[in-house]
C-alpha positions as CSV (number, residue, x, y, z in Angstrom):
1,M,0.0,0.0,0.0
2,M,2.8,2.4,0.8
3,H,4.3,2.1,-2.7
4,T,1.0,3.5,-4.1
5,V,0.3,6.1,-1.4
6,L,3.6,7.9,-1.6
7,P,3.6,8.7,-5.3
8,R,0.0,9.9,-4.9
9,I,1.1,12.2,-2.1
10,F,3.8,13.8,-4.2
11,L,1.5,14.1,-7.2
12,D,-1.2,15.8,-5.2
13,I,1.3,18.2,-3.6
14,W,2.6,19.0,-7.1
15,Q,-0.9,19.7,-8.5
16,L,-2.9,21.3,-5.7
17,G,-1.9,24.8,-4.7
18,F,-3.7,24.8,-1.3
19,L,-1.7,21.7,-0.4
20,Q,1.6,23.3,-1.4
21,R,0.8,26.4,0.7
22,A,-0.2,24.2,3.7
23,F,3.0,22.2,3.6
24,L,5.2,25.3,3.1
25,A,3.5,27.1,5.9
26,G,3.7,24.0,8.1
27,L,7.5,23.7,7.5
28,V,8.0,27.4,8.5
29,V,5.8,27.0,11.6
30,A,7.5,23.8,12.6
31,A,10.9,25.5,12.5
32,V,9.9,28.5,14.5
33,C,7.5,27.2,17.1
34,P,9.7,24.6,18.8
35,A,12.7,27.0,18.8
36,V,10.6,29.6,20.7
37,G,8.9,26.9,22.7
38,L,12.1,25.4,24.1
39,F,13.0,28.7,25.7
40,L,9.5,28.8,27.2
41,V,9.8,25.3,28.6
42,V,13.2,26.1,30.2
43,R,11.8,29.3,31.7
44,R,8.8,27.3,33.1
45,L,6.4,29.3,30.9
46,S,4.9,26.4,29.0
47,L,1.4,27.8,29.5
48,L,2.3,31.0,27.8
49,G,1.4,29.5,24.4
50,D,-2.1,28.6,25.6
51,C,-2.5,32.1,27.0
52,L,-1.4,33.9,23.8
53,A,-3.4,31.5,21.6
54,H,-6.6,32.5,23.4
55,V,-5.8,36.2,23.1
56,S,-5.0,35.7,19.4
57,L,-8.4,34.1,18.9
58,A,-10.0,37.1,20.5
59,G,-8.0,39.4,18.2
60,A,-9.1,37.4,15.2
61,A,-12.7,37.5,16.3
62,L,-12.5,41.3,16.9
63,G,-10.9,41.7,13.5
64,L,-13.7,39.8,11.8
65,A,-16.3,41.7,13.8
66,V,-15.0,45.2,12.7
67,G,-14.1,44.2,9.2
68,V,-10.3,44.1,9.6
69,N,-8.1,41.3,8.5
70,A,-8.4,38.6,11.1
71,N,-4.8,37.5,10.9
72,L,-3.7,41.1,11.5
73,G,-6.1,41.3,14.5
74,A,-4.7,38.1,15.9
75,M,-1.1,39.3,15.6
76,L,-1.8,42.7,17.1
77,A,-3.7,41.1,20.0
78,A,-0.8,38.6,20.6
79,L,1.8,41.3,20.6
80,G,-0.3,43.5,22.9
81,A,-0.8,40.6,25.3
82,A,2.9,39.8,25.3
83,T,3.6,43.4,26.3
84,G,1.0,43.3,29.0
85,L,2.2,40.0,30.3
86,E,5.7,41.3,30.8
87,Y,4.2,44.2,32.9
88,L,2.0,41.8,34.9
89,R,4.8,39.4,35.4
90,R,6.9,42.1,37.1
91,A,3.9,43.4,39.1
92,Y,3.1,39.9,40.6
93,G,6.6,38.9,41.2
94,R,6.7,35.3,42.4
95,Q,3.1,34.8,41.5
96,A,3.9,35.5,37.9
97,D,1.6,32.6,36.8
98,L,-1.3,34.9,37.7
99,A,-0.4,37.1,34.8
100,L,-1.1,34.2,32.5
101,A,-4.4,33.4,34.1
102,V,-5.6,37.0,34.0
103,T,-4.6,37.5,30.3
104,M,-6.1,34.2,29.2
105,A,-9.4,35.0,31.0
106,G,-9.5,38.3,29.2
107,G,-8.9,36.7,25.8
108,V,-11.6,34.0,26.3
109,G,-14.0,36.6,27.6
110,V,-13.7,38.8,24.5
111,A,-14.0,35.9,22.1
112,A,-17.0,34.5,23.9
113,V,-18.8,37.9,23.9
114,L,-18.2,38.6,20.2
115,T,-19.3,35.1,19.2
116,G,-22.4,35.4,21.4
117,L,-23.4,38.7,19.8
118,G,-23.4,37.0,16.4
119,R,-20.9,39.5,15.0
120,V,-18.6,36.7,13.9
121,N,-19.2,33.8,11.5
122,L,-19.0,30.6,13.5
123,T,-17.6,28.6,10.6
124,V,-14.6,31.0,10.3
125,V,-14.1,30.9,14.1
126,M,-14.0,27.1,13.9
127,G,-11.3,27.4,11.4
128,Y,-9.2,29.5,13.8
129,L,-10.0,27.1,16.7
130,F,-9.0,23.8,15.0
131,G,-7.0,24.9,11.9
132,S,-7.6,24.2,8.3
133,L,-5.6,22.8,5.3
134,V,-7.3,25.1,2.9
135,A,-7.1,28.2,5.1
136,V,-3.6,29.4,4.0
137,N,-3.7,31.7,1.0
138,R,-0.7,33.3,-0.8
139,E,-0.8,36.5,1.2
140,E,-1.0,34.5,4.5
141,L,1.9,32.3,3.4
142,L,4.0,35.3,2.6
143,L,3.1,36.8,6.0
144,I,4.0,33.5,7.7
145,A,7.3,33.4,5.9
146,M,8.2,37.0,6.8
147,I,7.3,36.6,10.5
148,G,9.0,33.3,10.7
149,G,12.2,34.7,9.1
150,A,12.2,37.7,11.5
151,V,11.7,35.4,14.5
152,A,14.5,33.1,13.3
153,V,17.0,36.0,12.8
154,T,16.2,37.5,16.2
155,L,16.7,34.1,17.9
156,F,20.0,33.7,16.1
157,V,21.3,37.2,17.0
158,F,20.3,37.0,20.7
159,Y,20.7,33.3,21.2
160,H,23.3,33.4,23.9
161,K,21.6,36.1,25.9
162,L,18.3,34.4,25.6
163,F,19.9,31.2,26.7
164,Y,21.4,32.9,29.8
165,L,18.1,34.6,30.6
166,A,16.1,31.3,30.3
167,L,18.5,29.5,32.7
168,D,18.9,32.3,35.3
169,E,17.2,35.6,35.0
170,E,18.7,37.1,38.1
171,G,22.2,35.9,37.1
172,A,21.6,37.5,33.7
173,R,20.8,40.8,35.3
174,A,23.9,40.6,37.5
175,A,26.0,39.9,34.4
176,G,24.8,43.2,32.8
177,I,22.3,41.7,30.4
178,P,19.3,43.9,29.9
179,A,16.9,41.3,31.2
180,G,13.8,43.4,31.1
181,P,13.9,44.6,27.4
182,L,15.2,41.2,26.4
183,S,12.4,39.4,28.2
184,L,9.9,41.7,26.5
185,C,11.5,41.1,23.1
186,Y,11.2,37.3,23.7
187,L,7.6,37.5,24.7
188,L,6.9,39.5,21.5
189,L,8.7,36.7,19.6
190,A,6.4,34.2,21.2
191,G,3.4,36.3,20.3
192,A,4.4,36.5,16.7
193,A,5.0,32.7,16.6
194,V,1.6,32.1,18.1
195,S,-0.2,34.3,15.7
196,L,1.4,32.8,12.6
197,T,0.7,29.3,13.8
198,M,-3.0,29.6,14.7
199,R,-4.4,29.6,11.2
200,L,-2.8,26.3,10.4
201,V,-2.9,24.4,13.7
202,G,-5.8,26.1,15.5
203,A,-5.9,28.1,18.7
204,L,-7.0,25.2,20.9
205,L,-4.0,23.0,19.9
206,L,-1.4,25.6,19.2
207,A,0.5,25.4,22.5
208,S,1.1,21.7,21.8
209,L,3.4,22.6,18.9
210,L,5.4,24.8,21.2
211,T,5.9,22.3,23.9
212,L,5.6,18.7,22.6
213,P,8.7,18.8,20.3
214,A,10.6,20.4,23.2
215,A,9.5,17.5,25.4
216,C,10.7,15.0,22.9
217,A,14.0,16.8,22.5
218,L,14.7,17.3,26.2
219,A,14.2,13.5,26.8
220,L,17.2,12.8,24.5
221,A,19.4,15.8,24.2
222,Q,22.7,16.3,26.2
223,S,23.0,20.0,25.6
224,F,20.7,23.0,25.0
225,R,21.9,23.4,21.4
226,Q,21.2,19.7,20.7
227,A,17.8,20.1,22.2
228,L,17.0,23.0,20.0
229,L,18.0,21.1,16.8
230,L,16.1,18.0,17.9
231,S,13.0,19.9,18.8
232,I,12.9,21.4,15.3
233,A,13.5,18.0,13.7
234,F,10.6,16.5,15.8
235,A,8.3,19.3,14.9
236,E,9.0,19.1,11.2
237,T,8.4,15.3,11.3
238,A,5.1,15.6,13.2
239,T,3.9,18.5,11.0
240,V,4.6,16.7,7.7
241,A,3.1,13.4,9.0
242,G,0.1,15.2,10.4
243,L,-0.6,17.1,7.2
244,V,-0.4,14.0,5.1
245,L,-2.7,12.0,7.4
246,A,-5.1,14.9,7.7
247,Y,-5.4,15.2,3.9
248,Y,-6.0,11.5,3.3
249,L,-8.1,10.8,6.4
250,G,-10.1,14.1,6.2
251,T,-9.3,15.0,9.8
252,A,-8.5,18.4,11.3
253,P,-4.9,19.2,10.6
254,G,-4.1,20.7,14.0
255,G,-5.4,17.7,15.9
256,T,-3.6,15.3,13.5
257,I,-0.3,17.2,13.9
258,V,-0.6,17.1,17.7
259,L,-1.4,13.4,17.8
260,S,1.6,12.8,15.5
261,A,3.8,14.7,18.0
262,I,2.3,12.7,20.9
263,G,3.1,9.5,19.0
264,L,6.7,10.7,18.6
265,L,6.9,11.5,22.3
266,L,5.7,8.0,23.2
267,L,8.3,6.5,20.9
268,V,11.0,8.7,22.5
269,L,10.0,7.7,26.0
270,C,10.1,4.1,25.0
271,F,13.5,4.5,23.3
272,K,15.1,6.5,26.1
273,P,15.8,3.5,28.5
274,L,17.5,1.7,25.6
275,M,19.6,4.7,24.8
276,L,20.6,5.1,28.5
277,Y,21.5,1.5,28.7
278,Y,23.7,1.8,25.6
279,R,25.4,4.8,27.0
280,R,26.1,3.1,30.3
281,R,27.5,0.0,28.5
282,K,29.7,2.2,26.4
283,Q,31.0,4.1,29.5
284,E,31.7,0.8,31.3
285,G,33.6,-0.5,28.2
286,E,35.8,2.6,28.2
């Protein structure tokens, strides 16, 4: 069966424009999200993705309600929420997780009110909730590529400072690193990554693409750089597999991508004891 399915996959991708755009957008998203998500996981801010996804959904709903581009509304809402989160995080200090809860509640409230008033097409909202293979048009693909490139360049330029900040924020301040502006810059990056991912994966499942590849990578990696590369590799694998399965099974792409990532995580967790055993035997042999 595999020898007939694979040629058909390549043929359909070659012929169908919406499928090409979905795969190109997926590859960009899968490169950016785990890179941002790994820093979130290390900083113990795994729920930030969920928070920004709910706010982005509210921004998209508001954009639809007032006749503005929904993707632009989602991005502006995510960037605004990221800025507000940095302020709330400093205000609450050790109870910084309250900032996430407050922001998430506001996003859900706005989305629920706009939907309840009938100002937003529910079919379109469902597309933002669960993602869609046919949702990405050429303009959105270009926007995703531009934002993804900007996020990647920023991560590359500030990699060492962000790494230091993720491991020890107080130590970074003591070392002269501008932790406040850098933390705000990073949250803005997370907001941009969330807004560009929502259209393809969906707001409800978006945070999974930020954290699941990082969970796979951290189970195997022996250094942060290795974890970064592995998380991107796992995300790309889960995204491609999820999009292929979603197309042929007729399932929601976001959910299929997430289930593919969970499958990879289960394989990693099963493989990890064997890898540790091999490493132990190798050390004993040396």
